[in-house]
C-alpha positions in Angstrom: 12.5 -6.4 -9.5 11.9 -9.0 -11.7 11.3 -7.5 -15.8 12.8 -4.0 -14.4 15.7 -3.0 -16.9 19.3 -3.8 -16.1 20.9 -1.3 -17.7 19.4 2.1 -20.2 22.0 3.7 -22.2 25.7 3.8 -20.4 24.0 3.7 -17.1 23.6 0.8 -15.2 20.1 0.5 -13.2 20.0 0.2 -9.1 16.7 0.4 -8.1 13.7 1.7 -8.7 12.5 5.1 -7.0 8.9 6.1 -8.1 6.8 5.7 -11.1 4.5 8.7 -12.4 2.2 9.8 -15.8 5.1 9.5 -17.9 7.2 6.8 -17.0 9.3 4.9 -14.1 12.4 6.5 -12.2 15.2 4.5 -11.5 18.2 4.8 -9.5 21.4 4.4 -11.6 25.2 4.9 -12.0 27.5 6.0 -14.4 30.7 3.9 -15.7 31.9 6.5 -13.4 30.1 5.5 -10.8 28.1 8.9 -10.2 24.4 8.1 -8.8 22.0 9.4 -11.6 18.1 9.4 -11.6 17.1 7.8 -14.9 13.7 8.6 -16.2 12.3 5.4 -18.8 9.1 6.7 -20.7 5.9 4.7 -20.5 5.8 2.2 -23.9 2.6 3.4 -24.4 3.6 7.2 -25.0 7.0 6.2 -26.6 5.2 4.6 -29.8 3.3 8.1 -29.8 5.7 9.8 -32.7 3.9 13.3 -31.9 5.0 12.6 -28.1 8.4 11.4 -29.2 9.4 14.8 -31.1 7.7 17.9 -28.6 9.8 14.9 -25.7 13.2 15.5 -27.8 12.4 19.2 -28.1 11.8 19.8 -24.0 14.4 17.6 -23.5 17.1 19.8 -25.6 15.3 22.7 -23.8 15.7 21.3 -20.7 19.6 20.9 -20.8 20.5 24.2 -21.3 18.9 24.8 -17.5 22.0 25.6 -15.2 21.8 27.3 -12.1 22.5 26.2 -8.2 18.9 24.9 -7.5 18.0 22.5 -10.3 18.7 19.0 -10.8 20.5 19.1 -13.9 19.6 16.6 -16.8 23.4 15.5 -18.1 21.9 12.6 -20.7 19.5 11.4 -23.1 18.2 9.3 -26.0 14.5 10.4 -27.0 15.3 7.9 -29.8 15.8 5.0 -27.7 13.6 2.4 -27.4 11.9 3.5 -24.7 13.3 7.3 -24.6 14.9 8.1 -21.2 16.8 10.9 -19.7 19.1 11.6 -16.7 19.2 13.8 -14.4 22.1 15.0 -11.3 20.2 12.4 -8.3 19.7 14.7 -5.4 20.0 12.4 -1.9 17.3 14.4 0.2 14.5 14.2 0.6 11.1 15.4 -0.8 9.7 18.7 0.6 6.2 16.5 1.3 8.2 13.6 2.8 10.1 16.3 5.1 6.9 18.0 6.2 5.0 14.8 6.5 8.0 13.0 8.7 8.7 16.3 10.6 6.1 18.8 10.2 6.1 22.3 8.5 9.7 24.4 8.3 10.3 27.3 10.4 9.9 30.6 8.7 13.7 31.3 8.4 13.9 27.8 6.3 10.5 28.7 4.4 12.6 32.2 3.3 15.5 30.3 2.2 13.6 27.7 0.1 11.6 30.3 -1.6 15.0 32.4 -2.5 15.9 29.0 -3.6 13.1 27.5 -5.7 12.6 31.5 -7.5 16.4 31.5 -8.3 15.8 28.2 -9.8 12.5 29.0 -11.7 14.9 31.8 -13.1 17.1 29.5 -14.7 14.6 27.6 -15.9 12.8 30.4 -17.1 15.7 32.1 -18.7 15.5 29.5 -21.3 12.1 29.8 -22.5 11.0 27.1 -20.3 8.0 27.2 -18.0 7.8 24.0 -15.3 4.2 23.5 -15.0 4.2 21.1 -12.3 6.3 22.9 -9.3 4.3 21.2 -6.0 6.0 19.9 -2.6 7.0 16.4 -4.5 9.3 18.0 -7.4 11.3 19.5 -4.7 13.8 17.9 -3.3 15.9 19.5 -0.1 19.5 19.1 0.1 22.0 20.2 2.9 23.2 23.6 0.7 19.9 23.9 -0.4 16.4 23.3 -2.3 16.5 21.7 -5.9 13.7 22.1 -8.2 13.0 18.7 -10.5 11.6 17.8 -13.8 10.9 20.9 -15.1 9.6 21.7 -18.7 9.2 17.7 -19.1 5.5 17.5 -18.7 4.6 19.8 -21.3 5.3 16.4 -23.2 2.2 14.8 -22.4 0.4 17.3 -23.9 0.5 15.9 -27.3 -1.5 12.5 -25.9 -4.1 13.7 -23.5 -5.0 17.0 -25.8 -7.4 19.4 -24.1 -9.4 16.6 -22.1 -6.7 16.9 -19.1 -5.1 19.1 -17.9 -1.6 18.3 -17.2 -0.4 19.4 -13.4 -1.0 19.0 -9.7 -4.6 19.6 -8.1 -4.1 22.6 -5.5 -0.5 23.4 -6.8 -2.0 24.5 -10.5 -2.4 28.3 -11.1 -6.3 28.9 -12.3 -5.1 29.8 -16.0 -3.5 25.9 -15.9 -6.5 24.5 -14.3 -8.5 26.3 -16.7 -6.6 24.5 -19.4 -5.4 28.3 -20.9 -2.3 29.7 -21.6 0.8 28.8 -19.4 3.3 31.1 -19.0 6.1 32.4 -16.0 3.7 33.7 -14.0 1.9 30.8 -13.5 5.4 29.1 -11.9 5.1 31.7 -9.4 1.2 30.4 -8.8 2.4 27.2 -7.6 5.5 29.0 -6.1 3.4 30.4 -3.6 1.4 27.2 -3.1 4.4 25.2 -2.7 5.8 27.5 -0.2 1.8 28.1 2.1 2.2 24.1 1.8 5.7 24.4 3.6 4.7 27.1 6.3 1.4 25.3 7.3 2.0 21.8 5.9 -0.8 21.8 4.1 -2.0 23.8 0.9 -3.7 26.9 0.5 -6.8 25.5 -1.4 -7.0 22.3 1.0 -7.4 18.7 0.0 -9.9 16.1 -1.0 -11.7 15.1 -4.3 -9.1 16.9 -7.2 -12.3 18.5 -9.1 -13.2 20.0 -5.8 -9.7 21.4 -4.9 -9.1 22.6 -8.7 -12.4 24.5 -8.6 -11.2 26.1 -5.2 -7.9 27.3 -6.9 -10.2 28.7 -9.7 -12.8 30.0 -7.7 -12.0 30.9 -4.1 -9.7 32.9 -2.2 -6.1 30.9 -0.9 -6.2 30.1 3.5 -3.2 31.1 4.7 -4.1 30.5 7.9 -1.0 29.9 9.6 1.3 31.4 7.1 3.8 33.5 9.5 2.9 37.4 9.2 6.1 38.6 7.7 4.9 35.4 4.6 1.2 36.0 3.7 1.5 39.4 2.3 4.3 37.8 -0.5 2.1 34.5 -1.0 -1.0 36.3 -1.3 0.6 38.4 -4.1 1.7 34.9 -5.9 -2.0 33.3 -5.2 -3.5 36.3 -7.3 -6.1 34.9 -9.8 -4.6 37.1 -12.5 -1.4 36.5 -13.9 0.2 40.0 -14.5 -0.7 40.8 -10.7 1.7 37.9 -9.0 5.3 39.7 -8.4 7.9 38.3 -10.8 10.9 36.2 -9.6 13.0 38.9 -8.8 10.8 40.8 -6.4 10.2 37.2 -4.2 14.2 36.9 -4.4 14.6 40.8 -2.4 11.7 40.4 -0.1 13.2 36.7 0.8 16.4 38.1 2.5 18.5 34.8 1.4 21.7 35.8 3.1 22.1 31.9 4.6 20.8 30.4 1.8 24.0 28.4 1.1 24.1 27.6 4.9 24.3 23.4 5.7 22.3 24.1 8.8 19.2 25.7 7.4 17.1 22.9 8.2 15.6 21.5 10.9 17.8 18.4 12.7 15.2 15.5 11.8 15.7 16.7 8.1 19.0 17.7 8.0 19.6 13.4 9.3 17.3 12.4 6.2 19.6 13.9 3.8 22.5 12.6 5.6 21.4 9.4 5.9 20.4 9.4 2.6 23.9 10.5 1.2 25.9 8.0 3.3 23.7 5.1 1.0 24.7 6.5 -2.1 28.1 7.8 -1.6 30.6 4.4 -2.0 30.3 3.3 -5.7 29.5 -0.1 -6.3 32.9 -1.7 -7.6 33.8 -1.9 -11.4 32.3 -5.2 -12.9 29.6 -6.2 -10.2 26.9 -7.3 -11.6 24.0 -7.1 -9.0 24.5 -3.4 -6.8 22.5 -3.4 -3.9 19.0 -1.5 -4.1 18.9 1.7 -2.4 17.3 1.7 0.6 12.9 1.6 0.4 10.5 1.9 2.6 10.7 -0.1 5.8 14.0 -0.8 5.6 16.2 -0.2 8.7 17.1 3.3 7.0 15.1 6.4 7.0 11.9 6.1 5.8 11.7 7.4 1.7 8.5 9.0 0.5 6.3 5.7 -0.9 8.0 3.4 -3.0 7.1 2.0 -6.3 3.4 0.2 -6.7 6.1 -2.9 -7.8 7.3 -2.8 -4.2 4.1 -3.1 -2.3 1.8 -5.3 -1.7 3.4 -7.8 -3.2 2.7 -10.3 -0.2 -0.8 -10.1 -0.3 -1.0 -10.3 -4.4 1.3 -13.1 -4.1 -1.1 -14.7 -2.0 -4.1 -14.0 -4.1 -2.8 -15.6 -7.1 -1.6 -18.8 -5.3 -4.9 -19.0 -3.7 -6.7 -18.4 -6.9 -4.4 -21.3 -8.6 -5.2 -24.2 -5.7 -8.9 -23.6 -6.9 -8.2 -24.6 -10.3 -7.3 -28.6 -9.5 -11.1 -28.6 -7.8 -12.8 -26.5 -10.7 -11.9 -29.1 -13.1 -12.9 -31.9 -11.2 -16.1 -30.1 -10.9 -16.1 -29.3 -14.8 -15.3 -33.5 -15.5 -18.1 -34.3 -13.2 -21.0 -32.4 -14.6 -20.0 -33.4 -17.9 -20.1 -36.8 -16.8 -24.1 -36.1 -15.2 -24.5 -34.9 -18.7 -25.5 -38.4 -19.4 -27.1 -39.8 -15.9 -31.2 -40.0 -15.9 -30.7 -38.7 -12.6 -30.0 -34.6 -12.4 -31.5 -32.4 -14.8 -29.5 -32.1 -17.8 -29.7 -28.6 -18.0 -28.4 -27.9 -14.2 -25.5 -30.3 -15.3 -25.1 -27.9 -18.4 -25.5 -24.7 -16.6 -22.4 -26.3 -13.9 -20.6 -27.5 -16.7 -20.6 -24.1 -18.5 -20.0 -22.1 -15.2 -17.2 -24.0 -14.6 -15.1 -23.6 -17.6 -15.8 -20.2 -17.0 -14.6 -19.4 -14.1 -11.8 -21.9 -14.2 -10.4 -19.5 -17.7 -11.3 -16.3 -15.7 -9.5 -16.9 -12.4 -6.3 -18.8 -13.8 -6.2 -15.4 -16.2 -6.7 -13.2 -13.4 -4.1 -14.6 -10.8 -1.7 -14.6 -14.1 -2.1 -10.9 -14.4 -2.3 -10.1 -11.0 1.2 -11.3 -10.4 2.5 -8.9 -13.5 0.7 -6.0 -11.3 -2.3 -5.4 -13.6 -5.3 -4.4 -12.1 -8.2 -6.1 -14.1 -6.2 -9.1 -12.7 -6.9 -8.2 -8.8 -10.7 -7.6 -10.1 -10.7 -10.8 -11.7 -9.5 -12.5 -9.1 -11.8 -11.1 -6.6 -14.9 -11.3 -8.6 -14.8 -14.9 -10.1 -13.5 -15.9 -6.8 -16.9 -14.8 -5.1 -18.3 -16.9 -7.8 -16.2 -19.9 -7.3 -17.0 -20.0 -3.5 -20.6 -19.7 -4.5 -20.4 -22.3 -6.8 -18.6 -24.9 -4.4 -20.8 -24.2 -1.7 -24.1 -24.6 -3.5 -22.4 -28.2 -4.8 -23.7 -29.8 -1.7 -27.1 -28.4 -2.0 -27.7 -29.3 -5.5 -26.4 -32.9 -4.8 -28.8 -33.3 -2.3 -32.2 -32.0 -4.0 -31.3 -34.4 -7.1 -31.6 -37.3 -4.9 -28.1 -37.6 -3.5 -27.1 -38.6 -0.2 -25.2 -37.7 2.6 -22.0 -40.2 2.6 -18.8 -40.1 1.8 -18.2 -43.9 0.1 -18.7 -42.8 -3.5 -15.8 -41.1 -5.7 -18.9 -38.7 -6.3 -19.6 -37.7 -3.1 -15.9 -36.9 -1.9 -15.5 -34.2 -4.3 -19.1 -32.7 -3.8 -18.8 -32.7 0.2 -14.8 -32.1 0.4 -13.2 -31.0 -2.7 -16.0 -28.8 -3.6 -15.9 -26.9 -0.2 -12.1 -26.7 0.1 -12.4 -25.1 -3.3 -14.8 -22.5 -2.3 -12.9 -21.5 0.6 -9.9 -21.1 -1.3 -11.9 -19.1 -3.2 -13.1 -16.9 -0.9 -9.7 -16.3 0.6 -8.2 -15.1 -2.9 -11.6 -13.1 -2.9 -10.6 -11.4 0.3 -6.8 -10.8 -0.5 -7.5 -9.3 -4.0 -9.8 -6.8 -2.1 -7.1 -5.8 0.2 -5.9 -2.1 -0.4 -2.2 -3.4 -0.1 -3.1 -5.2 -3.6 -4.6 -2.4 -4.5 -0.9 -0.6 -4.2 0.8 -3.8 -5.7 -1.4 -3.4 -9.1 -1.4 0.6 -8.9 0.4 1.7 -12.3 0.8 5.4 -12.2 2.0 6.3 -8.6 1.9 10.3 -7.7 4.3 10.0 -5.3 8.7 9.9 -5.8 11.2 7.5 -4.6 14.0 8.4 -2.8 14.7 12.1 -3.2 10.9 11.9 -4.5 12.6 12.4 -8.1 9.3 11.1 -9.6 8.3 11.8 -13.7 5.0 13.4 -15.2 2.7 13.7 -12.4 -0.7 14.0 -13.9 -3.3 15.8 -11.9 -6.8 15.3 -12.3 -9.4 16.2 -14.6 -10.7 19.8 -14.3 -14.9 20.0 -14.2 
């Protein structure tokens, strides 16, 4: 996409994978051809000195995390502008993608998933980190087991959001996290219970809907484990205890998961295994050295398997461009209407106050509509609403021009330049403005303008997702 960086540090960027509360995620290649997920911090966060300090500390701790079930942090530069980090790219779907596409996992696969995630969390906790945002989107399914991504990084967001926001995902955060209390390893155990319940049933144990209602249920209500296999329900209920001290340890979870086949390549249903195979094939062949434009990875809408919702920059571009184009087409008509209103100010026929009003309204509409169209093309939500509101105003203004003309003594004719302006140019301007308004209001245009997406890209490797406010 135009405006995306071409290189971060030593990594050549191929395409954008996703976006989150902390920044954007790109698929990149090292100089030796290895695929990595490069996570680039948003500019507004990069300007916060305390955030940079916390980010550097969290990244340094995350680089010490090892184990078989985590996506290793391979490189980072907290002092760069903007700061970034690179992790191993896992060519597989997120748990959210897999369940959405193929339904809940079978009980045996849930046990392998639980064992792998418990071992991954143990590796994270051994370095003093707490994940704080273990969700169905931060778990990647690979052919040799699951991987935990984005561990420890979300804590850096606390420096900029302070106590007014809770960093996490509603429905997967622990009660103590939802209350903005002290968060320890037990919080990740609660989140693990939520993830496994989702994997087994296709829905979270605290339901969906408005974020504040979901968080209320997390804090005050018991989980709904209907549909969880009987052999797993007692363990998940223990993981979801409100009191952190009542939750089992990771060793206890590993003992109960009986993951003897965790390394098997056929641990997942065939449909999900096919997703993993296709994504691995998409990145397996390194780009030739010196190739200035490596091909981007498959995105939603491509023939290759359906990835998770891609970054906002890849969605709704057609409707957004149409809205902006129609808005800019209104400008010549508006300028003609402005010029005519200015000329009629000295004409003794029409009331001066009416022409002055038309003049001021037309100038305002032209400036705001042009600004909105340009902002819209740059993915700003403000541009969308400026285009929609001002487009409606211009539509009314253009259609009312003929009525005003007739009420002030004009005749219904096309014999003069003024009548052509009033009865032809003004209605055409109004139609273009109405079209711009409607296109700007489409939900696809809204997705184009969305600055932060909770969805990850291929493999679900999104960055620093932020939860909702706690009531």
